[in-house]
N, C-alpha and C positions, 0 to 999 in steps of 0.2 A: 595152408589154406587146403579146400578138398578139390579134388578131381572132377572138374567137370563136365569130362567126357564118362563120366561112369558108367556103369548099367542102366538103361535107359527104363527100365522098370522104377528106378529110383529120382528118375526127372522130374516128374511132380513136386514129388515133396521136396525137394531141391529146391526147385523154384517159388516154391512157398514159404522156406524158410529166408530164400533171398531178398523176396520181395517185403517181408517180415522185417528182416534186417537192414535193409534200403531204407522203407518207410521209417524206421527210427532216427536212422543217420538224418533225416530233413526234415522230422519234428520240430516246430517251433519251440524252445525252452519256456520256461516260464516266464511270462510276459514280464512281471513286476522285475523280473533280474535287469530289463534294457528299458522301463517304464516309468522307474521311480523318479522321483521330481528333487530327493536327496542325492542322485546319481550325478557323478559330473559328467557322464557320457550321456546324459540323459538331455534332451532339448527339444520346447514345443515344436509340433508342426511337421514330426517324421512319421512317416508312412510305416506300415506293418513290416516292408522290406528291409527300410533302413532302422530301424529298432531291432531287427532279427540282426542287421549287419554290422551295429553300435555291440551287441553281446558277444557276438563271434568276434570283431576284431580286440576285443578285452581277454578271449579265452585264449586269443594269439599271441597278446602281450605286445601287439605292434606298436603301440605308442611308448615302450617301453625302450625299445632300439629306433624309433624315427622319432626320438626328440633329446636335443643336447641337453645336458646339464644347465637348470636355468635356462631354456631356451622355450620355443614355442611349442606347444604340442601337434607332435605329426610334421614338424617343418623340417625333421632332418638333422643334421649335423654330429650328429655323436660319432667320435673318434673311435674306431674298433683297433686297438693294436694286436696285432698277432704275429706269427714267427715270419709270415708271407709279405708282412707290411702293415701299412695303417689304411682300413675302409673306413669310408666316410657315411653313413647314411643319408639317403637321398631324402628330398621333400617330397610327402604323399600327400598334402592337400591340394585341392583344386585348381591351382594358380596355373593359369596356362602356360606362363615364361618359366616358371621354375620348379614345377609340383607337375601332379599329373592330370591336369585339367582337361588335354587335350585326348588324352586315351580314353578308348572304349573299354566297354565290358571285356571282348575278347582281346583286347591287349593286355590288361591285370590277369584273363584267364592264363594265357601264355605265360606271365611272367611267372605265377606261382606253379602252374601245373610242368612248364618246358622250361623254365628259367630262362628266358628270353626277354630282352626289352621289344616295344612298338618295331625297331627297327632292324629287327631278328639278331641283334648281339647278344652274344652269352653271356651272361651274367656270374660274377664269383658267386661261389656256394657259402660267401658270408652271410649272403641271402638265403636261407637255409627252404630254398625251393626242391630241395633234397626229400622233406619231411612235407613241406605244403602240397607236393606233386599229388597228396592224398586227398586232398580237400576238394568235396564234390564242386560240379559248376556252379549247382544252385547256393553253395555256401559262398561262393568266391562271390558271385555276383552279388549275393547281400552285402559282404564288405563293400565290395566297392561302392554300390550304392550308398552306403553310411560315409566313405572315404569321401566321394562326390557331393555330400549335405556338408563337407565340414568349410568352416570361413577359410577361404583362398587365403594364405600366406606369401609375398614374395620374399623367397631365400634363396638365394644360390650358395651353393654347400661348394667347398673345396674339393679337389677330385682327391681320389684314393691317392694312396704314396705306395705303392706296392714294388718292392724289389724286384730286380732281374733274377732270375728270369721268367717271376711268376707273373710280371705284367705284360707277358705277349700273350695275348689273347688268346690265338690260334692254340696253345696248350690244352686252353680249358676242350674243345675237342677230344682229347688223348685223356683227361680226368675224367670225364664225364662216359667217355666207354667204360670207364672202369669201373667208377663210382655211382653213377646214377640211371636209373631208369622210371622213365615217368609213368605213372599210373594210378588213377583214384583210387581208392579203398574200396577191395573188395569182400564183402562181410562175410565170416566162415559161417557157413552151412550148419557145422555140429555145434558151434556155441549158441547162447542166446541174445536175444535181442541188447539186452545190458550190456552185456559183455563187448559184442561188437561194439556198442556207441563208447564203451569204455578205450576200447583200441583204438579207434577213429581219432576221438580226442588226445590219446597220447601219442600214437603216431603220428598225425598228423598235424592237427592245427596248433596243439601244444605244445609241438617239435621238440618234447623231450630228449631226444637221440643227440639232437644239436650239442647238447651238454655232456649228458651222461653215458658218454661212450668215449674210447681212446681212439685216439688219431695218430695214422700215418704219416710219414714223411711228406706224403704229397696230401696230405688234409682228408683223408678219405677213412670213412668208419670200421673200425677196424672188429668190432664185436660189440650190436647193437645193445645198448641200455646195462652191458657192463662197467661200467665207471668210466673216468677220464679224468684227466684237468682240461680243465675249460678254456676252449679255445680263445686266446686276449686276454685271461683272466689268471690270477695266481689262486685259484680256490680249484678244489677237487669236487666233481662230481658223483658221488659213489656209487656203487652198481645197485641198479634197482631189482637185479635178481638173483644176487647173495646174499642169504639171511645174515649172514657176518658184515655186510656194510646197510646199505639200505633195503635189501628185500623185505617185503612185508608178510611171507608165508603164515607166520606166526602171530601177525595183528588182526583183529576184527576187524570188520568193513566201518565200525564206527570209529574205531582209534586213527585207520589211513583217513576218513572223510576230516576229522578233528583236526589231524596235522596238515591238510589241505588248505583248510578255511580256516584254521585258527592261526597255525603256525607254532603250538607249544602245547605237547600231552604229558602226561607222566612218564613217557618213554622216551619221547624225544624233542628237541627245539631245533625248527629251522633258522640256519643264520646265514650270513653272506648273500652272494647272490639268489639261493631258493627264499629266502625270507623276503627280497624284493619281487620276484615272482608271485609269492603270496599276496602279500600287499598288493598290486599292480593288476593282477588278472586271476591267481586261483578262488581267491575271497568273495568274489563275486560272481562266479556259475552258480546253477542252480542247485539244489540238493539233490535231482534227480540225476545231472553230470558226474556230481561228485563221486556220488557212490558208485555208477557207471565206471568212472577211470578205478576206483579204489578195486572194483571187483576184477577187472582185468589186470591192474597192477600187484595184487594177491595172487592171480593166477600163474601168472609168469616168475615167482620169486620160487626159486629151486632151494628147499632146507637142505638139502646136500652138497649145493656148490662150496666150494673154498681159495673165495679170492683176497680172502684177506691178507693181513701182514704176515709177511716172515718170521716169527713169533722168537724174540729172543729167550734162551734159555732161561727158567726162573732161578731166582736168585734173590737174597735178602737185602734190600735196599742198603745196608752197612757193607755190601762189596763191594760197592763202587761209588767211589768221591764224587762222581758227577752226581748221583744220584742223590745223595747224604745233601749235597748244597741244594739240589733241586727242591727235597722235603723244607727246607730251612726256607725257600723262596716262597714255596707254597702256602708253609704256614704265616709268613709276613703278607704276603698279597692276596690270595685266594682263598683261605681257610675259614673267613669271616662268611661267604656265601656259600660257598660249597661244601662247605663240612668238615670236623676232624677225619671221618672216613668217606668223603668225597660223593658220601649220597645226594648233596643237594640238597633243596625245596622243593617239593611236587608241584607243577605248573607254574613256576618262579625263578628258580636257578636249576640248572638241570644237573643231575648228576653226571659225576665224572667215575665213577666205580662203576665198572660193569657196562660201560657205555659204548658202542659201536663205533662209533664216529671217532674216539682216540687210539684206538687201537688198529685203524686201517693200515695197510699199508704204505698210504702215503700219508704223513703228519700235518701235511700242508694246512688244511682246515683249523688246526688246531693251533699251530703257528701262527694262522692270517687272526686267529679270535683274538691272542694275547696280544698282537701287535695294535691291531685295530680296535679292538673290543666290537661294542656294536651292539645292536637289538635285536630281538627276534622280529618277526614281522606286525605290523600296526595293524590292527585288524577290527572288525566286530564284535568278535569273541573276547579278543585283547587290546582293547583301544588303548590302553598305558602299561606296555611292557616294562618289565626291569631290564636295565642293562646292563653291560658289562663296559668298565672305561679302559682306553688303551694304554697300552704297557710301553709302545715303542721308544717313547722318549725317556723312560724311567728305567729299564733294563738292558744291557747288552745282548749282544748277540750270544755269549756264550754262556749267560745267565737265564735266557730265553731257553737255548738248548738243553740246558740241565732241568731246567722246569717241566718243559714237555716232557722228557725225557724219564721224569718223575712219575709224571701223572700217567703214563703209557706204560708203568711199571708198578704202580702202589695199589693196593686195596684188592688185591686179585688180579689184574689187570696185565698182561705180557705182550709185549710187543719192542719191537727194537729201537736203541736209545736212537736220538737225534743230532744231530752234528750241527757246528759253526754253521757248514756250509750250506745244511738244508735252510738255517735262517735267513743264511744272507740270501739263497736264489730265491726266499719266500718274498722279498722284500721289491720287487721288481713289480710294479704296477701295467698293467696291463689295458684298462678301459678307463676312458675320461667320462 
């Protein structure tokens, strides 16, 4: 961010930049994005603020967390299992007894901006107010207006089950002093309005850092957007700054937009939690917002960064019995789709040869994909994605370890081999 106490001769120019940047953040996005009768978020009779709130609510994927599996939308009850215990998401429908029907705009703003409930109680950062604090007051009011327009659902959710000493709420004062500074997003006057819009969405409402960062023992973010295991999930959210993980410095803006909105390109496929985010949230954003995010993400990727796997010394597959076994497993279970040379089928089955995601320091996502299988995001641009079957009931842990090790070291790939312990650890499920 620029120094706002810079030379007085630049104040007029600086103010012009800030006004332009702030104006972009408050622009109503394409009305079709939240006024389409085919959209499940659409309801007749919403005023313009509520329509805008519907769009922003989807951009923040609020329903994704505040809806239990098979439950009523926004009624809460989803259980998030973390290293600190189990957090249960609250009901945010306008029910006066069990939801937020008695909240005011100011109450909602304090929750997003300061991480405080209406009675002043400090909220646990499982609710990502550390990112939502950047959301503007105008956008917060629009989200609140939309949530208040929802049908009230009376649903009492169970309390958190947080382990000692983390359940001692006064400790949150210490945590916040170390890891939380409230404050709306301030546009960078040296950047374009498009870049600032993208930064606002990625840093704030999109709360990308909530997943794409490593966490300390106390849950603080160590290095923003540099990758880390997702809190409460056995998935690794790759670095968005390293070109060796998910950095996009060498991607075109169109390629980034395609991945965010469709979930699959010739270069990458979104899987696991990211596929869910694309399906529930990102695919519904306007073209302008997607391009703004792409511009920002491309700008923060460092082509010289090196956070990738501690690569194993190249050696022929035949030198390791585990890799020979893994090759046999690949030929039996994987080759029909991903090909003899691991090149896959563009837009259908992702390539494994030269695939950054399979040679990252963390093999977790590759292990989880083999265990659970799954689909890319179901999106308007890819309505019937090709899926991968689960193998956790077919292959033993040592077989999965050998198979993943082979994939990480075949066709020119080079990365550390995977152990049975890695597979055993990956089986722990963190989210219901």
